C-alpha positions as CSV (number, residue, x, y, z in Angstrom):
1,M,-34.0,-115.7,-194.7
2,T,-34.1,-115.8,-190.7
3,R,-37.4,-115.8,-189.3
4,S,-36.6,-112.2,-187.2
5,L,-36.0,-111.0,-190.7
6,A,-38.9,-112.8,-192.1
7,R,-41.0,-111.1,-189.4
8,L,-40.2,-107.4,-190.4
9,V,-40.6,-107.7,-194.1
10,V,-44.1,-109.1,-193.4
11,G,-44.5,-106.9,-190.7
12,G,-43.8,-104.0,-193.0
13,L,-46.7,-104.8,-195.4
14,A,-49.0,-105.7,-192.3
15,A,-48.4,-102.0,-191.0
16,A,-49.0,-100.8,-194.5
17,A,-52.4,-103.0,-195.2
18,A,-53.2,-101.1,-191.5
19,A,-53.0,-97.9,-192.2
20,A,-56.8,-97.0,-191.5
21,P,-57.2,-96.3,-187.4
22,G,-56.9,-99.7,-185.5
23,L,-54.7,-101.5,-183.2
24,V,-51.9,-100.3,-184.7
25,G,-52.7,-97.1,-184.6
26,A,-53.7,-97.4,-180.9
27,S,-50.4,-98.9,-179.8
28,S,-48.4,-96.7,-181.5
29,T,-49.4,-93.7,-178.8
30,T,-47.6,-95.0,-175.6
31,T,-48.5,-93.7,-172.0
32,A,-45.6,-94.3,-169.5
33,T,-47.1,-96.4,-166.7
34,S,-44.1,-97.4,-165.2
35,S,-40.2,-97.0,-166.6
36,T,-36.9,-99.1,-165.8
37,T,-33.7,-99.4,-167.4
38,T,-32.1,-102.0,-169.9
39,T,-28.6,-102.0,-171.1
40,L,-28.1,-103.3,-174.7
41,G,-24.3,-104.0,-174.3
42,G,-23.7,-100.4,-174.0
43,P,-25.1,-97.5,-172.0
44,A,-28.4,-97.5,-169.8
45,L,-31.3,-97.3,-171.8
46,P,-34.7,-96.5,-170.6
47,T,-37.3,-99.2,-171.1
48,T,-41.4,-98.0,-170.7
49,T,-44.2,-100.0,-171.0
50,T,-46.3,-99.4,-173.7
51,T,-50.6,-98.6,-172.7
52,A,-51.4,-100.9,-175.8
53,A,-50.1,-104.6,-176.3
54,A,-47.8,-104.9,-179.5
55,G,-44.0,-103.9,-179.4
56,S,-43.5,-101.6,-182.6
57,V,-40.6,-102.9,-185.5
58,G,-38.4,-101.2,-183.8
59,D,-39.1,-102.7,-180.5
60,L,-38.3,-106.1,-182.1
61,V,-35.1,-104.8,-183.4
62,C,-34.2,-103.7,-180.2
63,A,-35.1,-107.1,-178.8
64,R,-33.6,-109.3,-180.7
65,R,-29.9,-107.2,-179.8
66,L,-30.8,-107.8,-176.1
67,V,-31.6,-111.2,-175.9
68,S,-28.7,-112.6,-178.7
69,G,-26.5,-111.6,-176.0
70,W,-28.6,-114.3,-173.5
71,G,-27.4,-117.7,-172.7
72,V,-29.7,-120.3,-173.8
73,A,-30.8,-121.1,-170.5
74,R,-32.4,-117.6,-170.5
75,L,-33.7,-117.7,-173.6
76,A,-35.5,-120.9,-173.1
77,E,-37.0,-119.1,-170.0
78,E,-38.4,-116.1,-171.8
79,V,-40.3,-118.6,-174.1
80,V,-41.8,-120.4,-171.3
81,A,-45.5,-119.5,-169.4
82,V,-45.6,-120.2,-165.8
83,S,-49.6,-121.5,-165.2
84,I,-50.4,-120.6,-161.6
85,G,-54.0,-120.2,-159.4
86,A,-54.9,-116.7,-158.5
87,G,-54.8,-117.5,-154.8
88,H,-50.4,-118.7,-155.2
89,I,-49.6,-115.7,-156.9
90,G,-46.5,-115.0,-154.8
91,A,-45.5,-118.8,-155.5
92,V,-44.2,-117.0,-159.0
93,G,-41.0,-115.1,-157.3
94,P,-38.8,-117.5,-158.3
95,A,-39.7,-117.7,-161.9
96,A,-40.2,-113.6,-161.8
97,H,-36.2,-113.5,-160.7
98,A,-34.8,-116.6,-163.0
99,G,-36.7,-114.6,-166.3
100,F,-39.6,-116.6,-167.1
101,G,-41.3,-114.1,-169.9
102,A,-45.3,-115.0,-169.2
103,V,-47.6,-116.1,-166.6
104,L,-51.0,-117.4,-166.8
105,V,-53.1,-117.2,-164.0
106,F,-56.3,-119.4,-163.5
107,G,-58.4,-119.2,-160.7
108,E,-62.0,-117.5,-160.4
109,R,-61.3,-115.7,-157.6
110,A,-58.2,-113.9,-156.4
111,P,-56.7,-112.8,-153.3
112,A,-57.4,-109.0,-152.6
113,A,-53.7,-108.1,-152.9
114,F,-53.1,-109.9,-155.9
115,S,-52.1,-106.6,-157.9
116,S,-49.9,-105.6,-155.7
117,V,-48.3,-109.1,-155.8
118,V,-48.1,-108.4,-159.6
119,A,-46.6,-105.2,-159.1
120,R,-44.1,-106.5,-156.8
121,L,-43.1,-109.0,-159.4
122,Q,-42.5,-107.3,-162.0
123,T,-39.9,-105.4,-160.0
124,M,-38.3,-108.6,-159.7
125,T,-37.6,-109.3,-163.7
126,P,-33.9,-109.2,-164.7
127,D,-32.9,-106.3,-166.7
128,G,-36.5,-104.6,-166.1
129,L,-38.4,-106.8,-168.6
130,R,-42.0,-106.7,-168.0
131,M,-43.6,-110.6,-167.7
132,L,-46.8,-110.9,-169.8
133,V,-49.4,-111.8,-167.3
134,M,-52.5,-113.4,-169.0
135,S,-55.7,-115.1,-167.9
136,D,-58.8,-115.8,-170.0
137,E,-61.0,-113.2,-170.1
138,E,-63.8,-114.1,-173.3
139,G,-66.4,-113.2,-171.5
140,G,-69.4,-115.2,-169.9
141,G,-68.6,-118.6,-168.5
142,V,-65.0,-118.2,-169.8
143,A,-63.7,-115.9,-167.1
144,R,-61.2,-115.4,-164.3
145,L,-60.7,-113.5,-161.4
146,T,-64.2,-112.5,-161.1
147,N,-64.1,-110.9,-157.8
148,L,-61.5,-108.6,-159.4
149,V,-62.4,-108.0,-163.1
150,A,-65.6,-107.5,-164.6
151,A,-66.7,-110.0,-167.4
152,P,-68.6,-108.8,-170.4
153,P,-71.4,-111.1,-171.9
154,W,-70.9,-114.5,-173.6
155,A,-69.0,-113.6,-177.4
156,K,-72.8,-115.2,-178.9
157,T,-74.1,-112.7,-176.8
158,M,-72.8,-109.6,-177.7
159,G,-73.0,-110.6,-181.3
160,A,-76.2,-111.0,-181.4
161,R,-77.1,-107.9,-179.3
162,F,-74.2,-105.6,-179.3
163,D,-72.6,-103.8,-182.8
164,P,-69.0,-103.4,-183.0
165,A,-69.0,-99.9,-181.3
166,R,-70.8,-101.3,-178.1
167,I,-68.6,-104.6,-178.2
168,R,-65.3,-102.3,-178.8
169,L,-66.8,-100.7,-175.1
170,A,-67.0,-103.9,-173.5
171,G,-63.6,-104.8,-174.5
172,E,-62.2,-101.4,-173.2
173,R,-63.8,-102.0,-170.3
174,L,-63.0,-105.4,-169.6
175,G,-59.3,-104.4,-169.6
176,A,-59.4,-101.5,-167.7
177,S,-60.1,-103.8,-164.8
178,M,-57.6,-106.2,-166.0
179,V,-55.0,-103.6,-165.7
180,A,-56.2,-102.6,-162.5
181,A,-55.9,-106.0,-161.5
182,G,-52.0,-106.1,-162.8
183,L,-53.2,-108.4,-165.8
184,N,-51.7,-107.2,-169.2
185,V,-52.5,-109.5,-171.6
186,D,-55.9,-111.4,-172.7
187,L,-56.4,-114.6,-174.1
188,A,-59.3,-113.2,-176.2
189,P,-60.9,-113.1,-178.6
190,V,-62.1,-116.1,-180.0
191,L,-62.5,-115.5,-183.7
192,D,-63.8,-118.9,-184.5
193,V,-66.6,-118.9,-186.9
194,D,-69.3,-121.2,-185.4
195,S,-73.2,-120.6,-185.2
196,S,-74.1,-122.9,-182.5
197,T,-75.3,-121.5,-179.3
198,A,-74.4,-124.3,-177.2
199,Y,-72.6,-124.2,-173.8
200,P,-68.6,-124.6,-174.7
201,G,-67.6,-128.9,-173.8
202,R,-66.2,-131.8,-175.4
203,R,-68.1,-131.8,-178.7
204,D,-68.2,-128.1,-179.5
205,P,-65.2,-125.9,-177.8
206,D,-66.8,-122.9,-179.0
207,G,-70.7,-122.6,-179.3
208,L,-71.0,-119.4,-177.3
209,R,-67.2,-118.4,-177.3
210,S,-67.9,-117.5,-180.5
211,F,-69.3,-114.2,-182.1
212,S,-71.2,-115.7,-184.8
213,G,-71.3,-118.5,-187.8
214,V,-71.1,-115.5,-189.9
215,P,-67.2,-115.1,-190.9
216,A,-67.6,-111.0,-191.6
217,T,-69.5,-110.6,-188.3
218,V,-66.7,-112.6,-186.3
219,A,-64.0,-110.2,-188.0
220,A,-65.9,-107.1,-187.4
221,D,-66.9,-107.7,-183.8
222,G,-63.8,-109.9,-182.7
223,T,-61.4,-107.1,-184.1
224,A,-63.6,-104.5,-182.3
225,F,-63.6,-106.5,-179.3
226,A,-59.7,-106.9,-179.7
227,Q,-59.5,-102.8,-180.3
228,G,-61.5,-102.2,-177.3
229,L,-58.7,-104.2,-174.8
230,A,-55.9,-102.2,-176.8
231,A,-57.2,-98.9,-175.8
232,A,-57.3,-100.1,-172.1
233,G,-53.5,-101.1,-172.2
234,V,-54.4,-104.7,-172.5
235,T,-52.8,-106.9,-175.4
236,A,-55.2,-109.0,-177.5
237,V,-54.7,-112.6,-178.4
238,A,-56.7,-113.7,-181.6
239,K,-57.4,-117.5,-181.5
240,H,-57.7,-119.9,-182.1
241,F,-56.0,-120.2,-185.4
242,P,-56.3,-121.7,-188.1
243,G,-60.1,-122.0,-186.4
244,L,-61.7,-124.0,-184.5
245,G,-65.1,-123.5,-185.5
246,G,-66.8,-126.8,-186.7
247,A,-63.8,-129.1,-185.1
248,T,-64.7,-132.6,-184.8
249,G,-64.4,-132.1,-180.9
250,N,-62.7,-129.9,-177.8
251,T,-58.5,-130.5,-178.4
252,D,-58.7,-130.0,-174.3
253,D,-60.3,-133.7,-174.3
254,G,-58.3,-135.1,-177.1
255,P,-57.9,-135.1,-180.6
256,A,-59.8,-133.3,-183.0
257,A,-59.6,-131.8,-186.6
258,T,-60.8,-128.5,-187.8
259,R,-62.7,-128.2,-191.2
260,P,-60.9,-129.0,-194.4
261,W,-58.1,-126.5,-194.9
262,P,-60.0,-125.2,-198.6
263,Q,-63.3,-124.3,-196.1
264,L,-60.7,-122.7,-193.8
265,V,-59.3,-120.5,-196.4
266,G,-62.4,-119.7,-197.8
267,A,-64.4,-118.7,-194.8
268,D,-62.9,-119.4,-191.7
269,L,-59.7,-117.3,-191.7
270,A,-61.6,-114.3,-192.2
271,P,-61.6,-112.8,-188.9
272,F,-58.1,-114.1,-188.5
273,S,-57.4,-111.4,-191.4
274,A,-58.9,-108.5,-190.2
275,A,-57.6,-108.8,-187.0
276,I,-54.5,-108.7,-188.6
277,A,-54.8,-106.2,-190.7
278,A,-55.9,-104.1,-187.8
279,G,-52.6,-104.9,-185.9
280,V,-53.9,-107.3,-183.6
281,P,-50.2,-108.0,-181.8
282,A,-50.9,-112.2,-180.9
283,V,-52.2,-115.1,-182.4
284,M,-52.7,-118.0,-180.2
285,V,-52.9,-121.8,-182.5
286,A,-54.9,-124.4,-182.1
287,N,-54.1,-128.2,-181.3
288,A,-56.7,-129.4,-183.8
289,R,-55.5,-131.2,-186.9
290,V,-56.0,-129.7,-189.9
291,P,-57.4,-131.8,-192.8
292,G,-55.5,-130.9,-196.3
293,L,-52.9,-128.5,-194.2
294,T,-51.5,-131.1,-191.8
295,A,-52.2,-134.1,-189.9
296,R,-50.2,-132.9,-186.7
297,P,-51.8,-130.4,-184.0
298,A,-52.1,-127.3,-185.6
299,S,-49.4,-125.8,-183.0
300,L,-47.1,-127.9,-183.6
301,S,-46.8,-127.7,-187.5
302,P,-44.0,-125.3,-189.0
303,V,-46.4,-125.5,-192.3
304,V,-49.0,-123.4,-190.0
305,Y,-46.5,-121.0,-188.5
306,R,-45.1,-120.4,-192.0
307,Y,-48.8,-119.3,-193.6
308,L,-49.5,-117.0,-190.4
309,R,-46.1,-114.9,-191.0
310,E,-45.6,-115.0,-194.1
311,R,-49.2,-115.4,-196.5
312,M,-51.0,-113.0,-194.0
313,G,-48.3,-110.8,-192.7
314,F,-48.4,-111.5,-189.0
315,R,-45.3,-110.2,-187.4
316,G,-46.8,-110.5,-183.5
317,L,-46.5,-112.7,-180.8
318,T,-47.3,-116.4,-181.4
319,M,-48.6,-118.7,-179.0
320,T,-49.8,-121.9,-178.4
321,D,-52.8,-123.5,-177.3
322,S,-52.6,-125.4,-173.6
323,L,-49.8,-128.2,-174.4
324,S,-51.3,-129.6,-171.2
325,A,-54.3,-130.5,-173.9
326,G,-55.8,-134.2,-174.4
327,A,-54.9,-133.8,-177.8
328,I,-51.2,-133.4,-177.7
329,S,-50.7,-136.1,-174.7
330,A,-53.0,-138.0,-177.0
331,A,-50.0,-137.7,-179.5
332,G,-47.5,-139.3,-176.8
333,L,-46.0,-136.1,-176.2
334,S,-45.4,-134.7,-172.9
335,V,-45.8,-130.5,-172.2
336,P,-41.7,-130.5,-172.5
337,A,-41.5,-132.8,-175.4
338,A,-44.4,-131.1,-176.9
339,A,-42.8,-127.3,-176.3
340,V,-39.3,-128.3,-178.2
341,Q,-41.8,-128.8,-181.4
342,A,-44.2,-125.6,-181.0
343,V,-40.6,-123.5,-180.8
344,A,-39.0,-125.3,-183.5
345,A,-42.1,-124.9,-185.4
346,G,-42.4,-121.4,-185.0
347,A,-44.2,-120.7,-181.4
348,D,-42.9,-118.1,-179.8
349,L,-44.4,-118.5,-176.6
350,V,-45.9,-122.0,-175.3
351,L,-48.3,-122.3,-172.9
352,A,-49.5,-125.4,-170.3
353,G,-52.4,-125.7,-168.3
354,P,-52.7,-125.7,-164.4
355,S,-50.9,-128.0,-162.1
356,P,-52.2,-129.2,-158.5
357,T,-49.7,-127.2,-156.6
358,P,-47.4,-124.2,-157.0
359,T,-44.5,-126.3,-156.4
360,G,-45.7,-128.5,-159.4
361,A,-46.3,-125.5,-161.8
362,L,-42.9,-124.2,-161.0
363,A,-41.5,-127.5,-161.9
364,L,-43.1,-128.1,-164.9
365,A,-42.2,-124.7,-166.5
366,R,-38.2,-125.2,-165.7
367,A,-38.6,-128.7,-167.6
368,T,-40.1,-127.2,-169.8
369,A,-37.4,-124.3,-170.3
370,S,-34.5,-127.2,-169.9
371,A,-36.3,-129.5,-172.7
372,I,-36.1,-126.5,-174.7
373,A,-32.5,-125.4,-174.0
374,A,-31.4,-128.9,-174.2
375,A,-32.6,-128.9,-177.8
376,V,-30.4,-126.3,-178.8
377,T,-28.0,-128.1,-178.0
378,T,-28.6,-131.0,-179.7
379,G,-29.8,-129.2,-183.0
380,A,-33.4,-129.8,-182.8
381,V,-33.9,-126.0,-182.1
382,A,-31.9,-124.0,-183.6
383,R,-30.2,-121.2,-181.5
384,A,-31.2,-118.1,-183.8
385,T,-35.2,-119.4,-183.7
386,L,-35.1,-119.4,-179.9
387,V,-33.6,-115.6,-180.2
388,D,-36.6,-115.0,-182.3
389,A,-39.3,-116.5,-179.9
390,A,-37.6,-114.7,-177.0
391,A,-37.1,-111.0,-178.9
392,G,-41.4,-111.7,-179.5
393,V,-42.0,-112.0,-176.1
394,V,-39.8,-109.0,-174.8
395,A,-40.6,-106.9,-177.3
396,T,-44.4,-107.3,-176.8
397,R,-44.7,-105.4,-173.3
398,N,-41.5,-103.5,-173.4
399,A,-40.9,-100.3,-175.6
400,L,-37.0,-100.4,-176.2
401,S,-34.6,-98.4,-177.5
402,C,-31.6,-99.4,-179.4
């Protein structure tokens, strides 16, 4: 069974499980915010962006049909995110024109013309396909573009003071300000289960970033936050699968391990299960080792993606945590080398941290895409695997008809 077929099978199961109102219901209602034309090897077909984040099963089928005709280089570019400082967003033009599938924006402040620049970038993409324009807008101290985007409080503060209805409203307000700024993907909510109230750092990657140390609370609050984002038209990304609460350290700084796998299965996976049942459109996989499951960083481990797809029924977009992280470099891997392993393992989209200059950011993205394309040539990555990954990226923000 190919990965795309498996995704459709488990997607049907997930949709059945999510019959109650949730993210799937929100994303099934579309509002045309813009339209372009996509040709799938025949007559021109309309493409409209969805107000919520996830593409439908039909979108994924059409996306796979579209990208199956692409060359390997184009496929590889689609699964790579270009990381850029907000002040240099205009430098992304060549990447947009080439067909890179995503832009990850860093920086606390953005130029006043940021949204208009992003809108122009979206008109430059091949086939009229919209890029994912992402940032980390978790709330509290993890916020970007603060002059344009109104951040909610820390997740821990919301979990302690707000009920799920109010958290959903906070997510919707955040999402509305993101959309106004030109962003369409939020790398949030954090679904890690962590009771600490510490500021996140080298010893604890979560602390204030986690809604609670109680799995049921994280499940309810995190899902509510994601539903709010979806209502505003933003793709929510549940992270950091399979859970960084109680990790031995911060993978940004070096190697770290999660709680033992039996403990994760017994408690920490519950928030992810709830979000998946509600239709969360994307999941970020952590860079930590998982004792009892894998000795490799989870983001590079096939068994982690298989569990997410086959056992948990997730059909949406999978992405890595930053492959610039210390946990990855400590394993002796460059970003391009790690990206090859991640795509081979099951990641649809690979992320990296910011480069010192826009030139460096574009060079790293191109080197990463080139490494993935070369891996297809050598057989290290199956072409069908890359097709599936590219289709997953395309289907996330593009409603297709075939």
